[in-house]
C-alpha positions in Angstrom: 29.6 -28.9 -19.4 30.0 -26.0 -21.8 26.3 -26.1 -22.7 25.3 -25.9 -19.0 27.5 -22.9 -18.4 26.0 -21.1 -21.4 22.5 -21.8 -20.2 23.4 -20.6 -16.7 24.9 -17.4 -18.1 21.9 -16.8 -20.4 19.5 -17.3 -17.4 21.5 -14.8 -15.3 21.3 -12.2 -18.1 17.5 -12.7 -18.4 17.0 -12.4 -14.6 19.1 -9.3 -14.5 17.1 -7.7 -17.3 13.8 -8.5 -15.4 15.3 -7.0 -12.2 16.3 -3.7 -13.8 13.2 -3.3 -16.0 10.9 -4.0 -13.0 7.2 -4.7 -13.1 4.8 -2.2 -14.7 2.2 -2.8 -12.0 4.5 -1.7 -9.2 3.1 1.0 -7.0 5.3 3.7 -5.6 3.8 5.7 -2.7 5.6 7.8 -0.2 6.0 6.1 3.2 4.5 7.4 5.6 1.4 9.0 4.1 -0.5 11.7 5.9 -4.2 12.1 5.3 -7.8 12.0 6.6 -9.1 8.6 7.7 -12.5 7.9 6.2 -15.0 5.1 5.6 -15.6 4.5 1.8 -18.1 2.4 0.0 -21.8 1.6 0.8 -23.2 -0.6 3.5 -22.6 -3.5 4.0 -19.4 -3.2 1.9 -17.7 -0.3 3.6 -13.9 -0.1 3.9 -11.5 2.0 5.9 -9.3 4.4 3.8 -7.0 7.3 4.1 -7.7 10.3 1.8 -4.4 12.0 0.9 -6.1 14.5 -1.4 -9.3 14.3 -3.3 -7.8 12.0 -6.0 -5.4 9.8 -3.9 -7.5 7.5 -1.6 -5.9 4.3 -0.3 -7.7 1.5 1.4 -6.2 0.4 4.8 -5.5 -3.2 5.9 -4.9 -3.2 9.7 -5.5 -5.1 12.9 -9.0 -5.2 14.4 -7.8 -3.0 17.3 -6.3 -0.4 15.0 -9.3 -0.5 12.8 -11.6 0.2 15.8 -9.5 3.2 16.8 -9.5 4.6 13.2 -13.2 4.1 12.8 -13.8 5.9 16.1 -11.6 8.7 15.0 -12.6 9.0 11.3 -12.3 12.4 9.6 -9.2 13.1 11.6 -5.7 13.5 10.2 -3.4 10.5 10.7 0.2 9.6 9.7 0.0 6.1 8.3 3.2 4.0 8.3 2.8 0.9 6.2 4.7 -2.3 5.6 3.4 -3.3 2.2 1.3 -2.1 -0.7 -1.2 -4.3 -2.6 -2.8 -3.4 -5.9 -6.2 -5.0 -6.3 -9.4 -4.6 -8.3 -10.8 -2.6 -5.4 -7.8 -0.2 -5.4 -4.5 0.3 -3.7 -4.3 -1.2 -0.2 -1.8 -0.2 2.4 -0.9 -2.8 5.0 -0.8 -0.5 8.1 2.1 -1.0 10.5 1.4 2.1 12.6 -1.2 4.9 12.7 -0.2 8.1 14.5 -2.8 10.9 15.1 -1.7 14.3 13.9 -3.0 17.2 16.0 -4.5 20.0 13.9 -5.4 23.4 15.1 
């Protein structure tokens, strides 16, 4: 009984340490992001992306309907509200929840 309690206590300490140290691959991006919607890559491997500035470009994962709208309105400014961030070999992917066009002068 005492050994089980000791193992449980040790396990809780280890889990707490992992929780507070976090994962080094975690990505922190402001939500929502505002940027220019663009197509990146070469045919036939093009991807939809949002360009925040010249160095921060994030790929977009969205529904077919939203993708069609964004492709039609590429090079326009959008506010992208996302629900998740995925880090892959291709880059950082934002799972788009909503895309709101921003009117510019």
